[in-house]
C-alpha positions in Angstrom: -6.6 9.5 36.3 -10.0 10.2 34.8 -11.0 9.5 31.2 -14.0 10.8 29.3 -14.7 9.5 25.8 -16.6 11.4 23.1 -17.5 10.1 19.6 -16.5 12.5 16.9 -17.4 10.4 13.9 -17.8 6.8 12.9 -14.1 6.1 13.2 -12.9 9.0 15.4 -13.1 9.6 19.1 -11.9 12.3 21.5 -10.5 11.3 24.9 -10.4 13.9 27.7 -7.8 12.7 30.1 -7.3 14.3 33.6 -4.0 13.5 35.3 -3.5 14.0 39.1 -0.7 16.2 40.4 1.0 13.1 42.0 1.8 11.6 38.6 3.3 15.0 37.5 5.5 15.0 40.6 6.8 11.5 39.8 7.5 12.6 36.2 9.3 15.7 37.6 11.5 13.4 39.7 12.3 11.3 36.6 13.2 14.4 34.6 15.5 15.6 37.4 17.2 12.3 37.6 17.7 12.4 33.8 19.0 15.9 33.4 20.8 16.8 36.7 24.1 14.9 35.9 24.6 17.0 32.8 24.0 20.4 34.6 27.2 22.0 36.1 26.4 24.1 39.1 29.3 25.7 41.1 29.5 24.2 44.6 27.7 21.0 43.7 28.9 17.7 42.4 27.3 16.5 39.1 23.8 15.3 39.8 23.6 16.7 43.3 22.3 20.2 42.7 18.8 20.9 44.1 15.9 20.4 41.8 14.9 24.1 41.7 18.4 25.1 40.7 18.6 22.4 38.0 15.3 23.6 36.6 16.5 27.2 36.6 19.7 26.3 34.7 17.8 24.3 32.2 14.8 26.6 31.9 11.3 26.0 33.1 9.9 25.6 29.5 12.2 22.8 28.6 11.8 21.2 32.1 8.0 21.1 31.7 8.2 19.9 28.1 10.3 16.9 29.4 7.6 16.2 32.1 4.9 16.2 29.3 7.1 13.9 27.2 6.9 11.3 30.0 3.3 11.8 31.2 1.4 12.1 27.9 2.5 8.8 26.3 2.1 6.9 29.6 -1.4 8.2 30.4 -2.6 8.0 26.8 -1.6 4.4 26.7 -3.3 3.7 30.0 -6.5 5.4 28.8 -6.5 3.3 25.6 -6.1 0.1 27.6 -8.8 1.1 30.1 -11.3 2.0 27.4 -10.4 -1.1 25.4 -9.8 0.8 22.2 -8.2 -0.4 19.0 -6.6 2.8 17.8 -5.2 3.6 14.4 -2.2 5.9 14.1 -1.0 8.6 16.5 -3.4 10.9 18.4 -3.7 14.7 18.0 -3.0 16.0 21.5 -4.2 19.4 22.9 -3.2 20.4 26.4 -6.1 22.2 28.1 -4.6 22.6 31.6 -1.1 22.0 33.0 -0.3 23.1 36.5 2.4 21.0 38.1 0.9 21.1 41.6 -2.7 21.1 40.3 -2.8 18.4 37.6 -2.9 18.0 33.8 -5.9 17.9 31.5 -5.6 17.2 27.8 -7.6 16.0 24.8 -6.4 13.2 22.6 -8.3 12.8 19.3 -7.6 9.6 17.5 -9.0 7.2 14.8 -10.2 3.8 15.9 -10.9 0.6 14.0 -14.5 0.5 12.9 -17.0 -1.8 14.5 -18.2 -4.1 11.8 -20.8 -6.7 11.7 -19.9 -9.5 9.3 -22.7 -10.8 7.1 -23.6 -14.5 7.1 -20.6 -15.9 5.2 -22.4 -19.1 4.3 -25.0 -17.1 2.3 -22.4 -15.5 0.0 -21.9 -17.6 -3.1 -19.8 -17.0 -6.2 -19.8 -19.4 -9.2 -16.5 -20.9 -10.3 -16.0 -20.9 -14.0 -14.8 -24.1 -15.6 -11.2 -23.9 -17.0 -10.8 -24.8 -20.7 -7.8 -24.4 -22.9 -8.5 -24.2 -26.6 -6.4 -25.4 -29.5 -6.1 -21.9 -30.7 -4.6 -20.7 -27.4 -2.0 -23.5 -27.6 -1.2 -22.6 -31.2 -0.7 -18.9 -30.2 1.8 -19.9 -27.6 3.6 -22.2 -30.1 3.7 -19.2 -32.5 5.2 -17.0 -29.8 7.9 -19.6 -29.2 8.6 -19.9 -32.9 9.1 -16.1 -33.1 11.8 -16.4 -30.4 13.6 -18.9 -32.6 13.0 -16.9 -35.8 15.6 -15.7 -38.2 15.6 -12.7 -40.5 16.8 -12.1 -44.1 17.0 -8.8 -45.9 14.7 -8.4 -48.9 14.5 -5.9 -51.7 10.7 -5.8 -51.9 8.4 -3.2 -50.3 7.8 -3.7 -46.6 4.6 -5.5 -45.5 3.0 -6.3 -42.2 5.1 -8.8 -40.2 8.4 -7.6 -41.6 11.2 -6.1 -39.5 12.4 -2.7 -40.6 15.0 -0.2 -39.4 14.2 3.5 -39.8 14.9 7.1 -38.8 12.1 9.3 -37.8 11.3 12.8 -36.4 7.9 14.0 -35.4 6.5 17.5 -35.7 3.3 19.1 -34.3 2.4 22.4 -35.9 5.7 22.3 -37.7 7.7 22.2 -34.4 9.6 19.1 -33.3 8.4 17.6 -30.0 10.3 16.0 -27.2 10.8 12.2 -27.6 9.7 12.3 -31.2 13.0 11.6 -32.8 15.0 8.3 -33.2 17.7 7.0 -35.4 18.2 3.4 -36.6 15.0 2.4 -34.8 14.0 -1.3 -35.2 10.3 -2.0 -35.7 8.2 -5.1 -36.5 5.3 -3.8 -38.6 2.0 -4.7 -37.0 3.4 -5.0 -33.5 1.5 -1.9 -32.3 4.6 -0.3 -30.9 3.8 3.1 -32.5 0.6 5.2 -32.3 -2.3 4.0 -34.5 -1.8 4.6 -38.2 2.0 5.0 -38.1 3.0 1.4 -38.9 0.3 1.1 -41.5 1.8 3.9 -43.5 5.3 2.4 -43.3 3.9 -0.7 -45.1 4.8 -0.3 -48.8 8.1 1.6 -48.2 11.3 0.3 -49.8 14.9 0.5 -48.5 16.3 4.1 -48.5 12.9 5.6 -49.2 11.8 8.8 -47.5 8.2 9.4 -46.6 6.0 11.8 -44.6 3.5 10.1 -42.3 0.5 12.0 -40.8 -1.1 10.6 -37.7 -3.2 11.8 -34.7 -2.2 11.1 -31.2 -4.9 9.3 -29.2 -7.1 11.4 -26.9 -6.0 9.4 -23.9 -2.3 9.6 -24.8 0.0 9.8 -21.7 1.6 13.2 -22.7 -0.8 16.0 -22.0 0.8 18.2 -24.6 0.2 15.7 -27.4 -3.2 14.3 -26.6 -5.4 14.4 -29.7 -2.9 16.4 -31.6 -2.2 15.9 -35.3 1.5 15.1 -36.1 3.7 14.7 -39.1 6.7 12.3 -39.1 9.5 12.5 -41.5 10.6 8.9 -42.0 13.6 7.3 -43.8 13.6 3.5 -44.1 17.0 1.9 -44.2 16.2 -1.7 -44.9 13.5 -4.4 -44.8 13.9 -7.9 -43.3 11.6 -10.8 -43.7 11.0 -12.7 -40.5 11.5 -16.5 -41.1 9.7 -18.6 -38.6 10.8 -22.2 -38.0 8.3 -24.9 -38.9 6.5 -26.2 -35.8 7.6 -29.8 -35.8 9.0 -32.5 -33.5 12.5 -31.0 -34.2 11.2 -27.5 -33.2 10.0 -29.0 -29.9 13.4 -30.3 -29.0 14.9 -26.9 -29.7 12.4 -25.2 -27.4 13.2 -27.4 -24.4 13.6 -30.9 -23.0 10.7 -32.3 -25.1 10.9 -35.5 -27.1 8.4 -34.4 -29.7 5.7 -31.8 -30.5 3.0 -33.7 -28.6 5.0 -33.4 -25.4 5.5 -29.7 -26.0 1.8 -29.2 -26.6 1.0 -31.1 -23.4 3.3 -28.9 -21.4 1.9 -25.7 -23.0 -1.7 -26.9 -22.1 -0.6 -27.6 -18.6 1.0 -24.1 -18.1 -2.0 -22.4 -19.7 -4.4 -24.4 -17.4 -2.4 -23.4 -14.3 -2.4 -19.7 -15.3 -6.1 -19.7 -15.9 -6.8 -21.5 -12.6 -4.8 -18.9 -10.7 -6.6 -16.1 -12.5 -10.0 -17.7 -11.9 -9.3 -18.2 -8.2 -8.2 -14.6 -7.9 -11.4 -13.5 -9.6 -13.5 -15.6 -7.3 -11.7 -14.4 -4.2 -12.0 -10.7 -5.3 -15.7 -11.1 -5.9 -16.3 -12.8 -2.5 -14.3 -10.1 -0.7 -16.2 -7.4 -2.6 -19.5 -8.8 -1.5 -18.3 -9.1 2.1 -17.1 -5.5 2.2 -20.3 -4.3 0.6 -22.6 -6.1 3.1 -20.4 -5.2 6.1 -21.0 -1.5 5.3 -18.2 0.5 7.2 -15.9 3.4 6.5 -12.2 2.8 6.1 -10.1 4.8 8.6 -8.5 7.7 6.8 -5.1 7.1 8.5 -4.9 3.5 7.2 -6.0 4.7 3.7 -3.2 7.3 3.7 -0.7 4.7 4.7 -1.9 2.4 1.9 -1.7 5.3 -0.6 2.0 5.7 0.4 2.6 2.0 0.0 1.0 2.0 -3.5 3.0 5.1 -4.5 6.2 3.2 -3.4 5.1 0.2 -5.4 4.6 2.4 -8.5 8.0 4.0 -8.0 9.6 0.6 -7.7 7.8 -0.7 -10.9 8.9 2.4 -12.8 12.5 2.0 -11.7 12.4 -1.6 -13.1 11.6 0.0 -16.5 14.4 2.5 -16.1 12.0 5.5 -15.4 12.2 7.7 -12.3 9.0 8.8 -10.5 9.7 12.4 -11.2 10.3 11.7 -14.9 7.0 9.8 -15.1 5.1 12.6 -13.4 6.6 15.0 -15.9 5.5 12.8 -18.8 1.9 12.5 -17.6 1.8 16.2 -16.4 0.7 15.2 -12.9 1.9 15.9 -9.4 2.6 13.2 -6.7 -0.6 14.3 -4.9 -2.6 13.8 -8.2 -1.3 10.3 -8.4 -2.1 9.6 -4.7 -5.6 10.9 -5.2 -6.1 8.6 -8.2 -5.0 5.7 -5.9 -7.4 6.5 -3.1 -10.4 4.4 -4.2 -8.1 1.3 -4.6 -6.4 2.1 -1.3 -9.8 2.3 0.5 -10.8 -1.0 -1.0 -7.5 -2.7 0.1 -7.9 -1.3 3.7 -11.5 -2.5 3.9 -10.6 -6.0 2.6 -7.8 -6.1 5.2 -10.2 -5.2 8.0 -12.7 -7.9 6.9 -10.0 -10.5 6.7 -8.8 -9.6 10.2 -12.3 -9.8 11.6 -12.8 -13.3 10.1 -9.4 -14.4 11.3 -10.3 -13.3 14.9 -13.6 -15.0 14.8 -12.1 -18.2 13.4 -9.1 -18.3 15.7 -6.7 -18.4 12.8 -3.0 -18.4 13.7 0.4 -18.8 12.0 2.8 -21.3 13.5 6.5 -20.7 13.7 7.1 -23.5 11.1 4.6 -21.9 8.7 6.4 -18.5 9.0 9.8 -20.0 8.4 8.6 -22.0 5.4 7.0 -18.8 3.9 10.2 -16.8 4.5 12.3 -19.6 2.8 10.0 -19.5 -0.2 10.4 -15.8 -0.5 14.2 -16.0 -0.2 14.3 -18.3 -3.2 13.6 -15.3 -5.4 16.8 -13.6 -4.4 20.5 -14.1 -5.3 23.9 -12.6 -4.4 24.0 -9.5 -2.2 20.3 -9.0 -2.5 19.7 -12.4 -0.8 21.8 -11.3 2.2 19.8 -8.1 2.5 16.6 -10.0 2.3 17.8 -12.5 4.9 18.6 -9.6 7.3 15.2 -8.0 6.6 13.2 -11.2 7.3 14.9 -11.4 10.7 13.3 -8.2 11.8 10.2 -8.1 14.0 8.3 -6.1 11.4 9.0 -8.6 8.6 8.0 -11.6 10.7 4.8 -9.8 11.7 4.0 -9.2 8.0 4.7 -12.8 7.1 2.4 -14.0 10.0 -0.4 -11.8 8.7 0.2 -13.1 5.2 0.0 -16.7 6.3 -3.2 -16.0 8.4 -4.7 -14.1 5.5 -4.1 -17.0 3.1 -5.8 -19.4 5.5 -8.8 -17.1 5.6 -8.9 -16.8 1.8 -8.8 -20.7 1.6 -11.7 -20.9 4.0 -13.7 -18.3 2.0 -12.9 -19.9 -1.3 -14.2 -23.3 -0.1 -17.2 -21.9 1.7 -18.4 -19.3 -0.7 -17.8 -20.7 -4.1 -18.7 -23.9 -6.0 
């Protein structure tokens, strides 16, 4: 077999592969052995009819297609190994010559992993910001907790910011009702920002059983294309006003929130949780900045095949997130007046970034000899399984037994080791 390699672009090559007639003959014998038992020829026992008769019964076109189905994958794999290539995805194959007693010549065009030269990692530095939790931030959390334990009481006065109201409304643009613009007995906390700007402000001052027309303009970046920047009129009827009564933030309040002996213990726990959250966020920021600098200095193009695969993964992530909110992907696309391809195009820059980061991490892992032990993989799987219950846990257990899942976990463990190394090396 003879292989000629031609560079098409930075990440794409073309292999011209010439296969001798002898390999085609061996493949022909294999096809005969596979198909002959299923061909019934008068005068011959199953599987014993001569090759030329079997081929005639089956048809030369199918017979030769079966030969190619054997020869092409075998010889392509051999060519990739002999040329020491790290290919991405499946090749585009074009047969140039196929003569069973004269040999086979074909082209295989395929993407390869880019050759990248990593910058001097020691010279990349990112400053870690000090973590500090303010009294104001602690008070904001305590206020949120108080809201969860709040009570309401109906009042006869006009509504004000912070009150809870119940109302009916219907929206009109140009005098015509629009989809999604009507609701009955709708609960609303004034000042929560649930409605478009200006709506809640105009509900302030309304009394129980009062009717009012409210005029607002939809934001220019509103998700619905048909409503962006449009002026709208809402007919509103307010049913009642409730004052929200917050509990006093005292030692007794702390014991109601959780297993805290007093307010000081609750504040200490809140500070601890806020500190942890900020530490996680800061570490992620530092890691992202380090990886961004590495990718920028390495200067390579992301293989389009991997980018497309990442776009598909991101689309599946988005669909799953929407499903968690009770919204189907098709419904969402209709709301934002976009196609699935539009969404994937918007995801492309982030997909390219993710692919490049993955390639950089892989190169560093190779150079550093990072591996994942069986114990580390099992521990990682056990931690992930803790997030599941009931039938979902059984499904997750079955999934994590697959080779694909174990491979993903291995890569995740190795990737985390590389990130730990980069964090300690490149930030202070």
